[in-house]
N, C-alpha and C positions, 0 to 999 in steps of 0.2 A: 676573577678569585676562586681560584680548582677547585674544583668539587672534589669530596671526599672518595676515595675508590668505591667500589662497587663490593660489597661483604657478604655472604653466605648467612641465611638465618640456617639455626638448628630444633629443632624440636624434640625431646623426650617422652617417646610414646611408653606409655608405660601401662602393663599388663600384668598385674599380680606377681606370679610364680617371673614372669617372661614370657615372649612371644612364642616361645617352642613347644608343640602340642605336650612333652614330653617332659618339660623343663621341670616340674612339679617333684620327679622321681628324679632329680640327680641332688646326690649329699649337699652342694653345697646352698641349695634352695631350701627356705623355708617355707613349708607345703603347707603353711599358713597364713602366706601373704596377703591373702586377699581381704583379711580383715584384722589384719594389724597397724595399725596408725603409726608404729613407732617404725616400720620399716618403709611406708610412705613418705615420712618425716625426712628419712635418712637417702631416699632417693632424691626426694626436692632437692635436698641440700648439696649433696653431688650437685647437681643439676647446676645448679645456682653458681657452685664454685665454680662451676667449668662456662659461667657465663650462655648458656645455653638462654632461646628466646624463649620457651613455654614447655610449660607440660602437658602435655594431653592425654585425659581418659578416656576411653570410648563405653560404651554401656549396651546394655539389653535388658529389655522391662521383663525377663523372663525368663525362669533356669533350663540349666541344661539338663535335660532328665533321660534314664532308660538306662539297659545293660551298659552301651559305650559308653557314656556320657559320666557314669560311673566312674571310669579312667579318667577322666577329666577334669582338670585343675580349670572349672569354668562356672561353676554353680553358684559360688557364693562368693560375693564380692560387695566392696561397700558403693552406695548411691554416690557417682560422681559430683554431682554437686554440693555433699554436704562433705566428703571428702575434703573439696578444693577450699571449702572454707574454712576447715582446718587447718589446712597447709596454709594460706594465705598468713594467718597467723603467727607461723614459725620461716618465711621467706621477705622478702621485701622489694625485689626486683625482675622473679619471672615469670614469665605469664601463664595464667588456668586457664583452661581449655577442657569443657566437657561437651562428652556426645552427650544431645535431648531429641528425641524423634517429635516430628510435627504428627506421626500418626496417631500417637495414643497419649496427647498433652492438648492441652487447652492453652491460648496465647496468655491469657492474663498471667498465668500461671506462670510459663515460661520468661514473661517480660520482668515480671514481679523477682522471680531468685536471682537474673543475671545481671540486673541493675544494684540488688543487695549485695550479690558476690564483685562485682565492681566496685563498689563504696568500701565494702570490706579491705577490699585489699589495694587499696589506693590507685585502681586502674588498671587493673591486669586480668580482668576476665577475656573468656573469648567464648561463644558459641559454637558448636559445631552442630551443625545444621544438618540433620538426616530424616528420612522418609520410611526408618526400619526395614530391615530384609529379614526378619527373623519371623517367622509366620506362629511360630508359638506365640507370640505376643500379643496374635491378634485373640486370642480366647482369656485372655489376663483383664480384656477390655468392652465383653460383652457381644464378643463378633465371633461366628463360628470358621471365618475365614480370612487371611488377608487382607488387605486392602489391594486391587488392583494398582501395576505401575502407574498407568496415565490418572487416577484418581489422587494416588499417592503425592505426584508431585502437583496437579491443579491444588491439591490441600494445601502443602508446603511452600508455593510460589505465594499463596493470600493468606496464612500463619507468619510469614514472613513482615510482607505488609502491615498487619497487625500489631505483632511485637515491637517493630522500629517503631510506628505509631503511637503505639504507649511509652516508649520510652524517651520520646519527645514530647511528652504533653507538658513537659515544662519547660519554660528557658533556662539556660543557667544559673540568672539570678533572679530565679522567681520567690524562691524563699528568704525575705529578708530578715524575719525573725526579729523584727526593733521592738526591746522594751517599751520605751518612752512610747510610741506612736499605738504601741497595742496591736499592730498588723505584722499577721505572721507570712501571709506570702501575700503578694501583688496580684489580684486574680486578673489584672490585664492582660498576665504571664503564663496563663493558663490555657490549652488546649484540648476541648474536649471530643475526642477522636467520635464516636458515632458510625463506627464500622458497622456495615450491614451488609454482607458476601454470599457466594453460595453454602459458604462450609461455615462461617463464622456471624457472630451478630455480637459486638463489643463497645459499650460506650464507653468506656475509661472514664476520667484519667486515670495513669498508675499511681498506686498511693507508694511511690518510691521518687525523692525526686531525680531531676537529670543525675549521671554518673559522671564520676571523671574523664571518662571519653569522650564524653557525650553517648556513644552508644558502645556498649560492649563488639568486639571483634566479629567477625561475622566470618563462619569458617564451616567450606562443604567438601564432601567425598565424589560426589557425583562422577562418572566418568560417559554416563551413556550420553547420548544426543541430548537428550531432556533434561542431564543433571549438567550437561556443559551449559546448558543457553540459562539455567538457572543461576548455576555458580557466575556467568559472564554477566548477569543484572543484578547479583545481590553478593556473593561472595567477595571477601577481602584476602582467604588465605585459601587455595585447595589442594589438599591431600590427596595424591592419587596414585596406582600402581601403573608402573612400567618396568617394562622386563630387558629393554635394550636402549641404549643412545637413541639411534633412531627413531624409535617408537615415542620416546620422553620429547623427543624435540618436535614431532611432530603433534604431538598435544599439547604443548606448549605454544606452538604458535599457532594452532586453531585456537585455542582459548584467549589469548592476547589479542588475536585478531576480530575477534565478538566485541571488544569489549567498546570500540568504535561507537560504536550503534546506540550504545547504554549510556553515549555523554562522558565516557570513563577514559584514562589515560593508562596506559601499562603498567605503570608503576602503581599504579591503585590495588593490583591484583598480585597476592605473592604466590608461586608455584612449589608447594614445597611434597616432592614425591617419598613414599616411602623406602628407606633402606634397609635392609637385614645385613645387620654386619656384624662376624666377628673375627678378634682381631688375637694376632699371638706375633711372640717375637720374630719368628721364623714363620714362612708359608704352612711350613708343617705340623709347625705346632698349629696354628691355626688352624687347620682340618683335621687335625688329633683334636684338639680341642671342640669344634663341631659334630664328627661321630663321634663323641663320648654321646651325646644327645640323639643323635639318629637311632645309636643303639638302642634306645629307649625305649622306640614307636614302636605299638605294636600295630599291624596291617590294619584292624578293622577300624584303629582309633583313627590312623591317616586315612584310610576311605570315609568316616563318617565324618572328619573335618571339612574333605573335600567335597561331599554331597551341602554340606551346608554351605558353604563357600559356592559352590556352582548354581545356587540358587534353592537351596532346600528341597534338593534331593535324595530320597534313600535307594542311598547303591548297594544296600546289604546282601541283594538278590542275585548281583553278577557279581562272577569267577574273578578273586584277588589276581590271577594272572591274563585275565583279558584285560581288554581295549576299552577305552573309557565310551560308553555306550551313546548313542545320538541323543541325547535329550530335547525338548519341546525347548523353543527363547523361554527361560522365567520370568514368571508374572510379578513373584512374590518378592524375587533377590534382586539380585545387583545385575544388570543385567551387560556391563563393562566388566563386573571380573567373570562372569561367566564365559563371554568373548576369549578373554585374556586365556583364561585356563587350560580354552578347550584348544585353541591354536597349540598351545605349551604343547600339550599332550600332542598332538600330532607332527608337530615340528621337532620334537625328539623322541619319537614312536613310544613313550610311554605305556606300561601296562595301568591299571587302575589302583593296584601297590604300588608301585613306583613314584606314580603321580601321588597319593596322598602323603608319599613318604617326603618327595621332593619338596613341599609345601608345608610338610610340617614345623619349618621354622619361620620362614617369612610370607607365608599363606599368598603367595602369586606377588610377592612383591622383588625388586633388585635385589638378588643378595652379592655380597663380597664379603671374602674370607681371604686374610692375609695379613700383611706386615702394616704396622702406621702407612708408609710411604706407599703400599702399593694402593691402601686402601683411598688416601688421602689423593690421591693421582683421578683415582677414580668419579670421586667426589667433584675433584678440581673440573675436570673434562664436563662432565655433565655442568656443570655452574659456567663455567666458561665458553660452552658451545649452544646453547641457545636451549638448558634443556631443565632447566630447574634455578629455581631462587635460591631455593634451600634445600635441606632433608628432615625427615620426620622420623627418627632413628629408631630402628626395631633393637633388640639387643635378644640373643636368648632366652639369657636369663635373669635373672635379677636379684641381688646387688651388682652382681658381679660384671656382667657384660656391661652396664652402665658405669659403673666405676674401670673398667677397659677402658670404654670408649674416653673417657673424662681424662685418665690418664696418659694417653698413649695416641690417640688420633685428632684431640683438639689442640693440645699445645704442635702436631708436625702442622695442622690448616695456620693457627698462629702465627708460624714462623714463616710460614709464606703469603703473610696479611692478607689470608682469603676470611678472616675469625676475627672477632674481638676479643680487645683485651680487659675490656671496663665497658658498662652497661651505657649503650647512649642515653638514655632519660628513666622517668619513673616510672611510665605507663608501657604497657605491650605495643599500642600503637607508637609510639617514639621508637622502642627498640626495635620493633618493623620495619619502620619509614612510612607509616602509615598516618595521613592527618588525621585530625581531632572530628570526628562527625558534625556537619551543622545539621539545627536544628531545622525539621524539612518544614516548618509551620513560622518560623520567624525568619 
């Protein structure tokens, strides 16, 4: 029996008004989108009609404040698990992935919420496990300073062990709910975790039955050495930022090559680089569309975004037309993103303002501006040349950017046989081509 041809996976990365830092100022964008459920409902249904694998919602547990932040639409938005729970009721197939940090949460809470979302959605939940890179979060949780890089990852690794252990508290058939015998669950099919480690002490069991997928899908975005090792051990999907085919191929090969030592196969991990997309009927029209957003970028806003992406540095004291200053290795932010942006500045000889403006849309992700055919060509090349299993799609503005991708690029990918025309199954695991998780205690 011949194997079905490999097809790429697509995630819709939703960020309220869109990914361009100035999107909220564009006349076609609802400025209050961050707290407008009808807006998100429309986005979810557009993505599902286009047969996207997932919706992905990032998160921060701190508001962006200050003079520069007051000019960015980044300070008010829904708590993502609440939002995705609501979206589960108005969608049927698309996966629902949320960022939740291991730095400022407790494992029992996280395990319970995602197991609940998996039940609510019929098996479509995914957890983007992050270690927090926003230093401002620390002061909302009893700390003066952000947790250091090494400790964050140590805590994350143990956090993952506790959450997955709690998800396996019950066998799939533990809850008999037998009215005749009076037995609600079979005690022999219950596992009490009794975890005691360096960071957490959790008895268990979880007070939610094992979920439809066995466990929600685990997603990660770390690309540092520590992040790659954690992903190879625990992740099933990896979101990454790569700026060239060669860099993406190297990352793909490196990460897939780490799986064997953890007893895993290459297909057990899907690597989905972020791609920032602006599409038009002609390349000139696409660039004209993009420049309309770029014209709205205030230099100070672009540089503030840059400082945040480099690892929580205040760059306001440096001249806008000067070079990116030499910065110490961030201990509070994403080390891989700092390296990527520093190399970009040097390679293209960009000033501080130019670099801030350059990342105003994709924040360091691979950027494609062109026609549906041009963009599909690039996605196909990355997919077929060992750089990606799919893509996490970023668009400059919402809803228009996502509608454009769904209307123009998805049909072109389908025409080439690179993307589905119907969902393969009812769960996120089935659609991603991942097996249902086995219970570690059974």
